[in-house]
Short mmCIF file of the C-alpha atoms (twelve columns), coordinates in Angstrom:
data_MODEL
# 
_entry.id   MODEL 
# 
loop_
_atom_site.group_PDB 
_atom_site.id 
_atom_site.type_symbol 
_atom_site.label_atom_id 
_atom_site.label_alt_id 
_atom_site.label_comp_id 
_atom_site.label_asym_id 
_atom_site.label_seq_id 
_atom_site.Cartn_x 
_atom_site.Cartn_y 
_atom_site.Cartn_z 
_atom_site.pdbx_PDB_model_num 
ATOM 1   C CA . MET A 1   -0.124  -0.094  0.150  1 
ATOM 2   C CA . LYS A 2   1.376   3.366   -1.002 1 
ATOM 3   C CA . HIS A 3   1.374   6.366   1.474  1 
ATOM 4   C CA . GLY A 4   1.728   9.875   0.951  1 
ATOM 5   C CA . LYS A 5   4.532   12.222  2.174  1 
ATOM 6   C CA . LYS A 6   2.982   13.202  5.515  1 
ATOM 7   C CA . TYR A 7   2.786   9.456   6.466  1 
ATOM 8   C CA . ALA A 8   6.114   8.668   5.133  1 
ATOM 9   C CA . GLU A 9   7.478   11.572  7.315  1 
ATOM 10  C CA . ALA A 10  5.672   10.850  10.606 1 
ATOM 11  C CA . ALA A 11  6.995   7.304   10.055 1 
ATOM 12  C CA . LYS A 12  10.500  8.089   10.515 1 
ATOM 13  C CA . ALA A 13  9.842   8.979   14.147 1 
ATOM 14  C CA . ILE A 14  8.902   5.298   14.774 1 
ATOM 15  C CA . GLU A 15  11.908  2.674   15.203 1 
ATOM 16  C CA . ARG A 16  11.075  -0.385  13.255 1 
ATOM 17  C CA . GLY A 17  10.939  -3.749  15.285 1 
ATOM 18  C CA . ARG A 18  10.722  -1.829  18.669 1 
ATOM 19  C CA . LEU A 19  8.290   -2.501  21.528 1 
ATOM 20  C CA . TYR A 20  7.397   0.790   23.181 1 
ATOM 21  C CA . ASP A 21  5.683   0.877   26.663 1 
ATOM 22  C CA . ALA A 22  2.367   2.312   26.630 1 
ATOM 23  C CA . ASP A 23  3.096   5.832   27.633 1 
ATOM 24  C CA . GLU A 24  5.779   6.198   24.920 1 
ATOM 25  C CA . ALA A 25  3.558   4.727   22.159 1 
ATOM 26  C CA . MET A 26  0.537   7.400   23.172 1 
ATOM 27  C CA . ALA A 27  3.110   10.039  22.616 1 
ATOM 28  C CA . LEU A 28  4.362   8.843   19.488 1 
ATOM 29  C CA . VAL A 29  0.620   8.295   18.308 1 
ATOM 30  C CA . LYS A 30  -0.354  11.835  19.114 1 
ATOM 31  C CA . LYS A 31  2.913   13.220  17.445 1 
ATOM 32  C CA . THR A 32  2.451   11.224  14.121 1 
ATOM 33  C CA . ALA A 33  -1.302  12.270  13.739 1 
ATOM 34  C CA . VAL A 34  -1.013  14.864  11.464 1 
ATOM 35  C CA . ALA A 35  -4.301  14.976  9.522  1 
ATOM 36  C CA . LYS A 36  -6.466  18.122  9.631  1 
ATOM 37  C CA . PHE A 37  -9.249  16.562  11.522 1 
ATOM 38  C CA . ASP A 38  -9.192  15.104  15.072 1 
ATOM 39  C CA . GLU A 39  -8.083  11.623  14.171 1 
ATOM 40  C CA . THR A 40  -9.302  8.382   16.078 1 
ATOM 41  C CA . VAL A 41  -6.848  6.194   17.714 1 
ATOM 42  C CA . GLU A 42  -7.459  2.511   17.260 1 
ATOM 43  C CA . ALA A 43  -5.796  -0.460  19.177 1 
ATOM 44  C CA . HIS A 44  -5.252  -3.740  17.194 1 
ATOM 45  C CA . ILE A 45  -4.661  -6.793  19.301 1 
ATOM 46  C CA . ARG A 46  -3.631  -9.864  17.894 1 
ATOM 47  C CA . THR A 47  -4.790  -12.822 20.243 1 
ATOM 48  C CA . GLY A 48  -3.600  -16.507 20.694 1 
ATOM 49  C CA . CYS A 49  -7.293  -17.360 20.310 1 
ATOM 50  C CA . ASP A 50  -8.474  -19.543 17.565 1 
ATOM 51  C CA . GLY A 51  -11.879 -18.320 16.591 1 
ATOM 52  C CA . ARG A 52  -12.356 -21.610 14.697 1 
ATOM 53  C CA . HIS A 53  -13.372 -23.078 18.143 1 
ATOM 54  C CA . ALA A 54  -16.492 -21.747 19.842 1 
ATOM 55  C CA . ASP A 55  -14.870 -21.852 23.224 1 
ATOM 56  C CA . GLN A 56  -12.165 -19.431 22.120 1 
ATOM 57  C CA . GLN A 57  -14.573 -16.818 20.597 1 
ATOM 58  C CA . ILE A 58  -14.475 -13.542 22.626 1 
ATOM 59  C CA . ARG A 59  -16.900 -10.956 22.412 1 
ATOM 60  C CA . GLY A 60  -18.434 -8.318  24.632 1 
ATOM 61  C CA . ALA A 61  -18.348 -4.513  25.634 1 
ATOM 62  C CA . VAL A 62  -16.448 -2.216  27.846 1 
ATOM 63  C CA . VAL A 63  -17.047 1.151   29.097 1 
ATOM 64  C CA . LEU A 64  -13.704 3.393   28.575 1 
ATOM 65  C CA . PRO A 65  -13.287 5.578   31.547 1 
ATOM 66  C CA . ASN A 66  -12.332 8.667   29.301 1 
ATOM 67  C CA . GLY A 67  -14.946 7.883   26.529 1 
ATOM 68  C CA . THR A 68  -14.162 7.714   22.770 1 
ATOM 69  C CA . GLY A 69  -14.420 11.218  21.956 1 
ATOM 70  C CA . LYS A 70  -17.064 10.411  19.600 1 
ATOM 71  C CA . ALA A 71  -20.848 11.460  19.550 1 
ATOM 72  C CA . VAL A 72  -22.594 8.092   19.164 1 
ATOM 73  C CA . ARG A 73  -26.212 7.953   17.714 1 
ATOM 74  C CA . VAL A 74  -28.231 5.128   19.375 1 
ATOM 75  C CA . LEU A 75  -31.320 3.566   17.906 1 
ATOM 76  C CA . VAL A 76  -33.723 1.593   20.170 1 
ATOM 77  C CA . PHE A 77  -36.373 -0.853  19.269 1 
ATOM 78  C CA . ALA A 78  -38.778 -0.750  22.317 1 
ATOM 79  C CA . LYS A 79  -42.160 -0.234  23.138 1 
ATOM 80  C CA . GLY A 80  -44.480 1.110   25.635 1 
ATOM 81  C CA . ASP A 81  -42.502 2.009   29.227 1 
ATOM 82  C CA . LYS A 82  -39.300 0.615   27.781 1 
ATOM 83  C CA . ALA A 83  -39.492 3.072   24.646 1 
ATOM 84  C CA . GLU A 84  -40.155 6.024   26.924 1 
ATOM 85  C CA . ASP A 85  -37.072 4.865   29.246 1 
ATOM 86  C CA . ALA A 86  -34.981 4.922   25.858 1 
ATOM 87  C CA . ARG A 87  -36.061 8.271   25.036 1 
ATOM 88  C CA . ASN A 88  -35.227 9.701   28.675 1 
ATOM 89  C CA . ALA A 89  -32.160 8.004   28.538 1 
ATOM 90  C CA . GLY A 90  -30.975 9.911   25.366 1 
ATOM 91  C CA . ALA A 91  -31.629 7.579   22.770 1 
ATOM 92  C CA . ASP A 92  -31.683 9.271   19.236 1 
ATOM 93  C CA . PHE A 93  -34.198 7.206   17.675 1 
ATOM 94  C CA . VAL A 94  -37.082 5.047   19.195 1 
ATOM 95  C CA . GLY A 95  -39.564 2.711   17.515 1 
ATOM 96  C CA . GLU A 96  -40.754 -0.494  16.364 1 
ATOM 97  C CA . MET A 97  -41.904 -1.571  12.993 1 
ATOM 98  C CA . ASP A 98  -41.620 1.959   11.672 1 
ATOM 99  C CA . LEU A 99  -37.873 1.831   12.062 1 
ATOM 100 C CA . VAL A 100 -37.462 -1.507  10.325 1 
ATOM 101 C CA . GLU A 101 -39.582 -0.269  7.334  1 
ATOM 102 C CA . LYS A 102 -37.395 2.927   7.257  1 
ATOM 103 C CA . ILE A 103 -34.045 0.886   7.053  1 
ATOM 104 C CA . GLN A 104 -35.626 -1.448  4.700  1 
ATOM 105 C CA . LYS A 105 -37.060 0.810   2.142  1 
ATOM 106 C CA . GLU A 106 -35.091 3.908   2.553  1 
ATOM 107 C CA . ASN A 107 -31.637 2.255   3.140  1 
ATOM 108 C CA . TRP A 108 -31.419 4.556   6.424  1 
ATOM 109 C CA . PHE A 109 -28.285 4.202   8.406  1 
ATOM 110 C CA . ASP A 110 -28.234 7.487   10.566 1 
ATOM 111 C CA . PHE A 111 -27.031 5.434   13.594 1 
ATOM 112 C CA . ASP A 112 -24.370 3.964   15.047 1 
ATOM 113 C CA . VAL A 113 -25.414 1.479   17.676 1 
ATOM 114 C CA . VAL A 114 -28.544 -0.680  17.580 1 
ATOM 115 C CA . VAL A 115 -30.319 -1.405  21.234 1 
ATOM 116 C CA . ALA A 116 -33.297 -3.876  21.582 1 
ATOM 117 C CA . THR A 117 -35.476 -5.310  24.104 1 
ATOM 118 C CA . PRO A 118 -35.680 -9.170  24.179 1 
ATOM 119 C CA . ASP A 119 -39.273 -9.125  22.958 1 
ATOM 120 C CA . MET A 120 -38.584 -7.051  19.882 1 
ATOM 121 C CA . MET A 121 -35.892 -9.407  18.655 1 
ATOM 122 C CA . GLY A 122 -38.440 -11.045 16.611 1 
ATOM 123 C CA . VAL A 123 -38.994 -7.535  14.764 1 
ATOM 124 C CA . VAL A 124 -35.386 -6.661  14.326 1 
ATOM 125 C CA . GLY A 125 -34.557 -10.397 12.991 1 
ATOM 126 C CA . ARG A 126 -36.231 -9.391  9.934  1 
ATOM 127 C CA . LEU A 127 -32.873 -6.825  9.560  1 
ATOM 128 C CA . GLY A 128 -30.464 -9.549  10.220 1 
ATOM 129 C CA . ARG A 129 -29.195 -9.480  6.721  1 
ATOM 130 C CA . ILE A 130 -28.844 -5.756  6.509  1 
ATOM 131 C CA . LEU A 131 -27.725 -4.862  9.998  1 
ATOM 132 C CA . GLY A 132 -25.375 -8.145  10.441 1 
ATOM 133 C CA . PRO A 133 -22.722 -7.308  7.797  1 
ATOM 134 C CA . LYS A 134 -22.549 -3.904  9.247  1 
ATOM 135 C CA . GLY A 135 -21.808 -5.132  13.028 1 
ATOM 136 C CA . LEU A 136 -25.120 -3.278  13.951 1 
ATOM 137 C CA . MET A 137 -27.071 -6.397  15.028 1 
ATOM 138 C CA . PRO A 138 -27.905 -6.118  18.573 1 
ATOM 139 C CA . ASN A 139 -26.217 -8.962  20.834 1 
ATOM 140 C CA . PRO A 140 -26.660 -10.057 24.429 1 
ATOM 141 C CA . LYS A 141 -23.023 -10.627 25.131 1 
ATOM 142 C CA . ALA A 142 -22.379 -6.787  23.905 1 
ATOM 143 C CA . GLY A 143 -25.286 -5.792  26.113 1 
ATOM 144 C CA . THR A 144 -27.610 -4.554  23.542 1 
ATOM 145 C CA . VAL A 145 -30.086 -6.818  23.686 1 
ATOM 146 C CA . THR A 146 -31.497 -5.780  27.212 1 
ATOM 147 C CA . MET A 147 -34.585 -4.943  29.192 1 
ATOM 148 C CA . ASP A 148 -32.618 -2.056  30.914 1 
ATOM 149 C CA . VAL A 149 -32.415 0.036   27.945 1 
ATOM 150 C CA . ALA A 150 -31.836 3.194   29.918 1 
ATOM 151 C CA . THR A 151 -28.528 2.080   31.316 1 
ATOM 152 C CA . ALA A 152 -27.647 0.474   28.020 1 
ATOM 153 C CA . VAL A 153 -28.296 3.921   26.237 1 
ATOM 154 C CA . LYS A 154 -26.373 5.847   29.077 1 
ATOM 155 C CA . GLU A 155 -23.457 3.381   28.942 1 
ATOM 156 C CA . ILE A 156 -23.024 3.840   24.935 1 
ATOM 157 C CA . LYS A 157 -23.186 7.334   25.262 1 
ATOM 158 C CA . ALA A 158 -20.530 7.456   27.872 1 
ATOM 159 C CA . GLY A 159 -17.966 5.613   25.952 1 
ATOM 160 C CA . LYS A 160 -18.816 1.702   25.773 1 
ATOM 161 C CA . ILE A 161 -17.501 0.094   23.035 1 
ATOM 162 C CA . GLU A 162 -17.819 -3.521  21.592 1 
ATOM 163 C CA . TYR A 163 -14.813 -5.895  21.014 1 
ATOM 164 C CA . ARG A 164 -14.831 -8.991  19.102 1 
ATOM 165 C CA . LEU A 165 -12.271 -11.384 17.065 1 
ATOM 166 C CA . ASP A 166 -12.187 -10.861 13.638 1 
ATOM 167 C CA . LYS A 167 -11.236 -13.496 11.042 1 
ATOM 168 C CA . SER A 168 -7.598  -13.181 12.045 1 
ATOM 169 C CA . ASN A 169 -8.041  -13.459 15.781 1 
ATOM 170 C CA . ILE A 170 -7.423  -9.662  16.092 1 
ATOM 171 C CA . VAL A 171 -9.373  -7.180  18.081 1 
ATOM 172 C CA . HIS A 172 -10.014 -3.782  16.353 1 
ATOM 173 C CA . VAL A 173 -11.364 -0.988  18.675 1 
ATOM 174 C CA . PRO A 174 -11.160 2.783   19.156 1 
ATOM 175 C CA . ILE A 175 -9.686  4.071   22.287 1 
ATOM 176 C CA . GLY A 176 -10.094 7.784   21.848 1 
ATOM 177 C CA . LYS A 177 -9.232  10.748  19.925 1 
ATOM 178 C CA . ALA A 178 -5.576  12.220  18.922 1 
ATOM 179 C CA . SER A 179 -6.680  15.229  20.883 1 
ATOM 180 C CA . PHE A 180 -7.117  12.976  24.150 1 
ATOM 181 C CA . THR A 181 -4.091  13.416  26.728 1 
ATOM 182 C CA . GLU A 182 -1.702  10.680  26.717 1 
ATOM 183 C CA . GLN A 183 -2.891  9.680   30.033 1 
ATOM 184 C CA . MET A 184 -6.472  9.510   28.900 1 
ATOM 185 C CA . LEU A 185 -5.332  7.092   26.133 1 
ATOM 186 C CA . SER A 186 -3.235  5.205   28.268 1 
ATOM 187 C CA . GLU A 187 -6.112  4.686   30.743 1 
ATOM 188 C CA . ASN A 188 -8.550  3.873   28.111 1 
ATOM 189 C CA . LEU A 189 -6.200  1.081   26.592 1 
ATOM 190 C CA . GLN A 190 -5.661  -0.426  30.346 1 
ATOM 191 C CA . THR A 191 -8.988  -0.796  30.907 1 
ATOM 192 C CA . LEU A 192 -9.650  -2.576  27.484 1 
ATOM 193 C CA . LEU A 193 -6.572  -4.687  28.153 1 
ATOM 194 C CA . ASP A 194 -7.990  -5.563  31.787 1 
ATOM 195 C CA . THR A 195 -11.336 -6.317  30.270 1 
ATOM 196 C CA . LEU A 196 -9.805  -8.921  27.571 1 
ATOM 197 C CA . GLN A 197 -7.625  -10.296 30.200 1 
ATOM 198 C CA . ARG A 198 -10.919 -10.875 32.449 1 
ATOM 199 C CA . VAL A 199 -12.329 -13.047 29.526 1 
ATOM 200 C CA . ARG A 200 -9.473  -15.011 28.681 1 
ATOM 201 C CA . PRO A 201 -10.749 -18.400 27.190 1 
ATOM 202 C CA . SER A 202 -9.383  -21.263 29.558 1 
ATOM 203 C CA . SER A 203 -8.659  -23.226 26.555 1 
ATOM 204 C CA . VAL A 204 -6.113  -20.919 25.171 1 
ATOM 205 C CA . LYS A 205 -2.645  -21.919 25.689 1 
ATOM 206 C CA . GLY A 206 0.409   -19.921 25.672 1 
ATOM 207 C CA . GLN A 207 0.710   -16.336 25.120 1 
ATOM 208 C CA . TYR A 208 -2.638  -14.796 24.976 1 
ATOM 209 C CA . LEU A 209 -2.316  -11.273 23.958 1 
ATOM 210 C CA . LYS A 210 0.740   -11.676 21.369 1 
ATOM 211 C CA . SER A 211 0.935   -8.238  20.036 1 
ATOM 212 C CA . ILE A 212 -0.452  -4.637  20.133 1 
ATOM 213 C CA . THR A 213 -0.417  -2.006  17.675 1 
ATOM 214 C CA . LEU A 214 -1.756  1.668   18.013 1 
ATOM 215 C CA . ALA A 215 -2.292  4.141   15.515 1 
ATOM 216 C CA . SER A 216 -4.179  7.117   14.338 1 
ATOM 217 C CA . THR A 217 -6.575  7.194   11.380 1 
ATOM 218 C CA . MET A 218 -4.108  8.370   9.060  1 
ATOM 219 C CA . GLY A 219 -0.675  7.406   10.874 1 
ATOM 220 C CA . PRO A 220 1.394   4.737   11.124 1 
ATOM 221 C CA . GLY A 221 1.401   1.959   13.488 1 
ATOM 222 C CA . VAL A 222 3.232   1.966   16.850 1 
ATOM 223 C CA . LYS A 223 3.807   -1.478  18.553 1 
ATOM 224 C CA . VAL A 224 3.407   -1.690  22.104 1 
ATOM 225 C CA . ASN A 225 5.011   -4.317  24.176 1 
ATOM 226 C CA . PRO A 226 2.306   -6.648  25.375 1 
ATOM 227 C CA . MET A 227 4.255   -7.902  28.018 1 
ATOM 228 C CA . ILE A 228 4.667   -4.446  29.826 1 
ATOM 229 C CA . ARG A 229 1.142   -3.390  31.869 1 
# 
């Protein structure tokens, strides 16, 4: 992949093959985020899991202490009192079949996260082929299928992110913005790593967190020593 002059210049600040501690890595990520917009900082964590085995799949959600820096638009499928709870908690869109039809007929996707009460999953299931490939389908493991929609909405708005293995057994998640302080980014990363350690499948042998790479949207990757916590 060919990169531009800014990327090439930024990459010179990073020693190839070096594993940085988290604080040094955060400083470099901020330094190399030279785009004209506030870049997102992402963590790419390669695990020792084998996602082909059901008992080694990891998926869940965690609330980052300093949020993600992004305004998240939440859509909630609920009815009655639960719909009212969602509205009061700050949900951007609340509805039932009306929203299903809007998505189906208008190809409408002005939302980032979908939450649903269990009794609405029969309706939401009709959107499986549309929401699934986009990673938007509500899931109990991620806390997005719940009767407590108010808490779900508040946590998402506060910086709750979902993590899951991709086909290469890597977890890709945003941990903040380049405008965050190094401490804010480090705290978010530590919370994520602590969470991943807690959900480590017992069947995974050897090194669990094999590599950690941090990068801003347009910047080069900075490798973090996974053994330093």
